[in-house]
C-alpha positions as CSV (number, residue, x, y, z in Angstrom):
1,M,-177.0,129.6,98.1
2,P,-180.4,129.2,100.2
3,Q,-180.4,130.4,103.5
4,Y,-182.5,128.1,106.1
5,L,-183.2,129.7,109.1
6,A,-185.7,127.2,111.1
7,P,-185.4,123.6,111.8
8,G,-187.1,121.3,109.2
9,V,-187.1,119.6,106.0
10,Y,-186.4,121.4,102.8
11,V,-186.9,120.3,99.3
12,E,-185.1,121.7,96.3
13,E,-185.2,121.5,92.6
14,V,-181.6,121.0,91.5
15,A,-181.5,121.4,87.2
16,S,-180.0,118.1,85.5
17,S,-176.4,117.9,85.0
18,V,-177.3,116.5,81.5
19,Q,-178.2,118.8,79.0
20,P,-179.3,116.5,75.9
21,I,-178.2,117.2,72.6
22,A,-180.8,117.2,69.9
23,G,-179.6,115.6,66.2
24,V,-179.8,117.9,63.9
25,G,-182.2,118.3,60.7
26,T,-180.1,116.3,57.7
27,S,-182.6,116.9,54.9
28,T,-184.0,120.5,54.2
29,A,-182.8,121.2,50.7
30,G,-182.1,124.8,49.4
31,F,-182.9,125.0,45.5
32,I,-181.9,128.0,43.1
33,G,-183.2,128.2,39.8
34,E,-184.7,130.5,36.9
35,V,-188.4,131.8,37.1
36,K,-189.1,134.6,34.4
37,D,-190.8,137.8,35.5
38,G,-194.4,137.4,34.8
39,V,-195.3,133.9,35.0
40,T,-198.8,132.7,35.2
41,M,-199.6,132.6,38.9
42,P,-202.4,130.7,40.1
43,A,-205.7,132.3,41.6
44,Q,-206.1,132.6,45.3
45,P,-209.0,131.2,46.9
46,G,-211.8,133.3,47.5
47,K,-210.7,136.3,46.5
48,F,-212.1,138.2,43.3
49,V,-212.1,141.7,42.3
50,T,-214.9,143.3,40.3
51,D,-214.7,145.8,37.6
52,S,-217.0,148.6,36.9
53,S,-219.4,146.7,34.4
54,N,-219.7,144.3,37.2
55,H,-217.2,141.4,36.5
56,T,-215.5,139.2,38.9
57,T,-212.0,137.9,38.2
58,P,-210.2,136.1,40.6
59,V,-206.7,137.5,42.5
60,P,-203.8,135.8,41.7
61,Y,-200.8,135.3,44.1
62,T,-197.8,137.7,43.5
63,E,-195.1,136.0,42.4
64,A,-191.9,135.9,44.6
65,A,-189.5,138.7,44.6
66,A,-186.1,137.3,42.7
67,G,-183.3,136.5,44.6
68,V,-185.4,135.9,48.4
69,P,-185.2,132.4,49.6
70,Q,-188.5,131.6,50.2
71,L,-189.6,128.8,52.4
72,I,-191.5,126.0,50.7
73,T,-193.5,123.0,52.5
74,S,-195.3,121.4,49.5
75,W,-195.9,121.1,45.8
76,E,-199.0,124.0,46.3
77,S,-196.7,126.4,48.4
78,F,-194.2,126.6,45.0
79,K,-197.1,127.1,42.4
80,N,-198.1,130.1,44.9
81,H,-195.0,131.2,45.2
82,F,-193.1,130.7,41.5
83,G,-196.3,129.3,39.5
84,D,-197.4,126.1,38.3
85,F,-195.8,124.0,35.4
86,Q,-194.5,126.6,32.4
87,A,-192.2,127.6,30.1
88,G,-190.8,130.4,32.6
89,N,-189.6,127.9,35.8
90,R,-189.3,124.4,34.1
91,I,-186.6,123.3,35.0
92,L,-186.8,124.8,38.9
93,A,-190.4,123.6,38.6
94,H,-189.4,119.8,37.9
95,A,-186.5,119.8,40.4
96,V,-188.9,120.8,43.5
97,Y,-191.7,118.8,42.0
98,G,-189.2,116.0,42.2
99,Y,-188.1,116.9,45.4
100,F,-191.5,116.5,47.5
101,N,-192.4,113.6,45.4
102,N,-189.1,111.9,46.4
103,G,-190.0,112.2,50.1
104,G,-188.6,115.9,51.0
105,T,-190.7,117.9,53.2
106,R,-188.9,121.5,53.6
107,C,-187.0,123.7,51.0
108,W,-185.7,127.1,50.4
109,V,-186.4,128.0,46.7
110,A,-185.0,131.4,45.7
111,R,-185.5,132.4,41.9
112,T,-183.3,134.2,39.4
113,K,-184.1,136.4,36.6
114,V,-181.5,134.9,34.6
115,P,-181.1,131.5,33.2
116,T,-178.7,129.3,35.7
117,I,-177.7,126.6,33.6
118,T,-175.5,129.2,31.8
119,A,-172.7,130.9,33.6
120,N,-174.5,133.6,35.6
121,T,-172.4,133.1,38.9
122,T,-173.3,136.4,40.2
123,A,-177.2,135.6,40.6
124,V,-176.2,132.6,42.3
125,T,-173.3,133.7,44.6
126,D,-176.0,136.5,45.9
127,V,-178.4,134.2,46.7
128,L,-176.0,131.4,48.2
129,E,-175.0,134.7,50.5
130,L,-178.5,134.8,51.3
131,F,-178.5,130.7,52.4
132,E,-175.8,131.0,55.1
133,A,-178.0,133.0,57.5
134,I,-180.6,129.8,56.9
135,D,-179.0,127.5,59.2
136,E,-181.5,124.7,58.7
137,I,-180.4,124.3,55.0
138,A,-178.2,121.0,54.7
139,L,-178.6,120.0,51.1
140,V,-177.7,122.8,47.9
141,A,-178.6,122.5,44.6
142,V,-179.1,124.5,41.1
143,P,-181.1,122.3,39.4
144,G,-179.5,122.2,35.4
145,A,-176.4,124.3,36.4
146,T,-173.8,122.6,34.8
147,A,-171.8,125.7,34.5
148,V,-168.3,125.1,36.2
149,E,-168.2,128.3,37.4
150,I,-171.8,128.1,39.3
151,Q,-170.9,124.3,40.4
152,N,-167.5,125.7,42.2
153,A,-169.6,128.6,43.9
154,V,-172.2,125.8,45.3
155,V,-169.3,123.4,46.2
156,A,-167.2,126.5,47.8
157,H,-170.3,127.5,49.7
158,C,-171.1,123.9,51.4
159,A,-167.0,123.9,52.4
160,K,-167.5,126.9,53.7
161,M,-170.3,126.7,56.0
162,G,-169.6,123.0,56.8
163,D,-172.9,121.9,57.5
164,R,-174.4,121.0,54.3
165,F,-173.8,119.3,51.2
166,A,-174.2,120.1,47.2
167,I,-175.8,118.0,45.0
168,L,-174.7,118.8,41.5
169,D,-175.9,117.5,38.1
170,G,-173.6,115.9,35.6
171,Q,-172.1,117.7,32.3
172,A,-174.0,116.7,28.9
173,A,-172.0,114.1,27.4
174,T,-172.3,111.2,24.9
175,E,-168.7,110.0,25.8
176,F,-169.2,108.8,29.1
177,S,-165.7,109.6,30.7
178,A,-165.2,111.1,34.1
179,G,-163.9,114.2,32.5
180,N,-166.4,114.7,30.3
181,I,-169.6,114.1,32.7
182,Q,-167.5,116.2,35.7
183,G,-166.1,118.8,33.5
184,A,-163.8,121.1,35.1
185,T,-165.6,121.1,38.7
186,G,-162.4,120.3,41.1
187,D,-162.7,117.0,43.7
188,S,-164.9,117.8,46.7
189,N,-166.1,115.7,49.8
190,Y,-168.6,118.6,50.4
191,A,-170.4,117.6,47.0
192,A,-171.9,114.9,45.3
193,L,-172.8,114.6,41.1
194,Y,-175.2,112.6,39.1
195,F,-175.6,111.3,35.6
196,P,-177.3,111.4,33.2
197,Q,-180.5,113.3,32.7
198,I,-183.9,111.6,33.8
199,E,-187.1,111.5,31.6
200,V,-190.1,112.6,33.1
201,F,-193.8,113.4,31.8
202,D,-193.8,117.5,31.1
203,P,-196.9,119.2,31.5
204,T,-195.7,122.3,29.8
205,T,-195.9,119.9,26.5
206,N,-198.0,117.4,27.2
207,D,-195.0,114.7,26.4
208,R,-192.0,113.2,28.0
209,A,-189.1,115.7,28.7
210,F,-185.7,114.9,30.2
211,V,-185.0,117.4,33.3
212,P,-181.8,117.1,35.3
213,P,-181.9,114.7,38.3
214,S,-180.6,117.2,41.2
215,G,-183.7,117.8,42.7
216,H,-185.2,114.6,42.6
217,I,-182.3,113.2,44.0
218,A,-182.4,115.8,46.8
219,G,-185.7,113.8,48.1
220,I,-184.1,110.9,47.9
221,Y,-181.4,112.0,50.2
222,A,-184.5,113.1,52.2
223,R,-186.6,110.2,52.5
224,I,-183.6,107.8,53.3
225,D,-182.8,110.0,56.1
226,T,-186.4,109.8,57.5
227,E,-186.5,106.2,56.7
228,R,-183.2,104.6,57.7
229,G,-181.4,108.0,58.6
230,V,-178.3,110.0,57.6
231,H,-175.8,107.3,57.9
232,K,-177.8,105.4,55.5
233,A,-175.9,105.9,51.7
234,P,-178.3,107.2,49.2
235,A,-178.1,104.7,46.9
236,N,-180.0,101.6,45.9
237,A,-183.4,103.9,45.8
238,V,-185.8,104.3,42.9
239,V,-186.1,107.6,41.3
240,R,-190.1,108.2,41.9
241,G,-191.3,109.8,38.8
242,A,-188.8,109.2,36.3
243,V,-189.8,107.2,33.4
244,G,-186.8,107.1,31.0
245,L,-182.8,108.0,31.0
246,E,-181.3,110.0,28.5
247,H,-178.5,107.3,28.5
248,R,-178.3,104.0,29.6
249,L,-175.0,103.1,30.8
250,S,-173.8,99.5,31.9
251,R,-171.8,98.0,34.2
252,A,-168.8,98.7,32.2
253,D,-169.3,102.3,31.9
254,Q,-169.4,102.1,35.7
255,E,-166.4,100.8,35.9
256,G,-164.5,103.7,34.5
257,L,-166.6,106.4,36.5
258,N,-167.5,105.2,39.7
259,P,-163.7,105.5,41.0
260,A,-164.1,109.2,40.1
261,G,-167.1,109.8,42.1
262,I,-169.8,109.9,39.3
263,N,-173.0,108.6,40.5
264,L,-175.0,107.2,38.1
265,I,-178.4,106.6,37.6
266,R,-179.1,102.9,36.1
267,D,-182.0,100.6,34.7
268,L,-181.8,98.0,36.7
269,N,-184.5,94.9,35.9
270,G,-187.2,98.0,35.0
271,N,-186.0,100.3,37.7
272,L,-184.4,103.1,37.8
273,V,-182.2,103.4,40.7
274,V,-179.4,105.5,42.1
275,W,-176.5,103.3,41.9
276,G,-173.5,105.0,43.4
277,A,-173.0,106.5,46.6
278,R,-169.3,108.6,46.2
279,T,-168.6,112.2,46.8
280,L,-167.2,114.2,44.0
281,G,-163.6,112.7,43.3
282,G,-164.7,109.1,44.5
283,D,-161.3,107.3,45.8
284,A,-159.1,110.7,45.7
285,N,-161.2,111.9,49.0
286,A,-160.1,108.8,50.8
287,E,-161.4,108.4,54.1
288,W,-164.3,110.9,52.5
289,K,-165.1,109.0,49.6
290,Y,-168.6,107.9,50.6
291,I,-171.7,110.6,50.5
292,N,-173.3,108.9,53.4
293,I,-169.9,109.2,55.6
294,R,-169.3,112.7,54.9
295,R,-173.0,113.5,55.9
296,L,-172.6,111.8,58.9
297,F,-170.1,113.9,60.3
298,L,-171.5,116.9,59.3
299,F,-174.2,115.7,61.5
300,L,-172.4,114.6,63.9
301,R,-170.3,118.2,64.1
302,E,-173.3,120.3,63.9
303,S,-175.5,118.6,66.9
304,I,-172.6,118.6,69.0
305,D,-171.9,122.5,68.4
306,E,-175.6,123.3,68.9
307,G,-176.0,121.3,71.5
308,T,-173.4,122.3,73.5
309,Q,-173.6,126.1,73.7
310,W,-174.5,126.1,77.1
311,A,-170.7,125.5,78.2
312,V,-169.5,129.0,77.0
313,F,-168.6,131.1,79.9
314,E,-168.9,127.8,82.5
315,P,-165.9,127.4,84.9
316,N,-163.8,125.5,83.2
317,D,-163.0,122.7,85.6
318,T,-163.4,118.8,86.4
319,A,-167.1,119.7,86.8
320,L,-167.8,121.0,83.4
321,W,-165.2,118.3,81.8
322,A,-167.7,115.6,83.1
323,K,-171.1,117.7,82.2
324,I,-170.1,117.6,78.9
325,T,-168.5,114.1,78.9
326,R,-171.7,112.6,79.8
327,N,-174.2,114.9,77.4
328,V,-172.0,113.6,74.6
329,T,-171.2,110.2,75.6
330,A,-175.9,110.3,75.8
331,F,-175.9,111.6,72.2
332,L,-173.5,109.4,70.6
333,T,-175.1,106.6,72.5
334,N,-178.4,107.1,70.5
335,V,-176.7,107.4,67.4
336,W,-174.7,103.9,68.0
337,R,-178.4,102.7,68.5
338,S,-179.9,103.9,65.2
339,G,-177.1,102.0,63.7
340,A,-174.8,104.5,62.9
341,L,-171.5,103.4,64.7
342,F,-170.0,100.1,64.4
343,G,-169.5,98.2,67.4
344,N,-171.6,95.5,69.6
345,T,-171.4,98.2,72.8
346,P,-170.8,101.8,72.9
347,A,-167.2,101.5,73.8
348,E,-166.7,99.9,70.8
349,A,-168.2,102.3,68.7
350,F,-167.3,105.5,70.0
351,Y,-165.1,107.3,72.9
352,V,-165.5,110.8,74.2
353,R,-162.4,112.3,76.3
354,C,-162.5,116.0,78.5
355,D,-160.1,115.3,81.4
356,A,-157.1,116.6,82.5
357,G,-155.1,115.2,79.5
358,T,-157.1,117.0,76.7
359,N,-157.3,119.9,79.3
360,P,-153.7,120.9,80.9
361,P,-153.0,124.3,81.8
362,A,-151.7,125.7,79.5
363,V,-155.2,125.2,77.0
364,R,-157.1,126.2,80.1
365,D,-155.1,129.5,80.7
366,I,-156.5,130.6,77.0
367,G,-160.2,130.3,77.9
368,Q,-159.9,126.8,76.1
369,V,-162.0,123.6,77.3
370,V,-161.1,120.3,74.8
371,T,-162.8,117.5,74.1
372,E,-161.8,114.9,72.1
373,I,-164.4,112.2,70.3
374,G,-163.8,109.2,67.9
375,V,-166.4,107.3,66.0
376,A,-166.3,104.0,64.3
377,V,-168.4,104.6,61.2
378,V,-170.5,101.6,59.2
379,K,-169.3,101.8,55.6
380,P,-171.7,100.8,52.6
381,A,-171.0,97.6,51.5
382,E,-170.6,99.1,48.0
383,F,-169.2,95.5,46.7
384,V,-171.7,92.9,47.3
385,I,-169.1,89.4,46.7
386,F,-170.4,85.7,47.2
387,R,-167.5,83.0,46.6
388,I,-169.5,80.0,45.2
389,S,-167.6,76.3,44.5
390,Q,-168.7,72.8,44.1
391,W,-170.2,70.5,46.9
392,A,-169.6,67.0,47.2
393,G,-172.1,66.5,49.4
394,P,-172.4,64.9,52.7
395,G,-171.0,61.6,52.9
396,Q,-168.7,61.8,49.7
């Protein structure tokens, strides 16, 4: 407390009781893929070496070390770490290029020396452990990895972390059943699976080729998060860079796959679009069957977690409860204004309770402060139905 010894007017600066909660990022991806040792690396601008015969040669970039995640912020950045399109990095290069081409801006990329499209689980799990320390990662993909062991490891990683979402590629299949496309991967509301492969132009062969869609899909997630928000389902969006599909599936095909959470990429009116927005398992995941609902809650959880760290070790009294209530309410009001919550007013869209009811003496005695939050989320209009009938007209 300041001391006042002489008569007069004193003006003091008082810290605000509102500690703004900033929304966390939702679109930074983590990619794992094979890049062979000794791939051709591009030359560093303006760097040359001169030999004894006075010949100068450009100095190439150094290939990134295997198993070490690298922050990549552009396609040029990827080339400088892992090389341009070539046989030694083909699948990963197409995935990262598709990510940036479809709206991605930041990603972490780690290479393995062994192919990730087969069951080289150890190389992938080693990188996943390093991903745990990179808090900004919100999406995880191992492009082309259809081995059940790898897919389950990625899904388990996302569920364990509780702040990220897995994007999986479907199994190669010519019989379009959920079991064939999903394989033995278990249901999870922390993952989504996409089928079929997309056709792109491949610079390594100067021809068209089929590639896994997960990198392009991660870019679509990022694009929609930026343009609309994480609450918007990442669907009904054109896959930029795709010129064809490995399989053209019909509505009848999708009727057997959609309930199981198999998201299709379809050719609709000449556009190749993502035509599904369900988590892996679909109807089996009950209230978490939609991708945007799960990802919205991941966003809310982490934002509130990081934005209320100031409350730790504060006196657990009514003043603290009021501060928590004000801060969380202000954050959720902004979320409601963005269109993520259902209701005409904030009171209809959410509630926040942090009072004597949620914090009785028994709870306070063990050093806990409990806040109860309820939100009314906006679900996607997955089935748009128009009922049409004949009308005789006025006066008839």
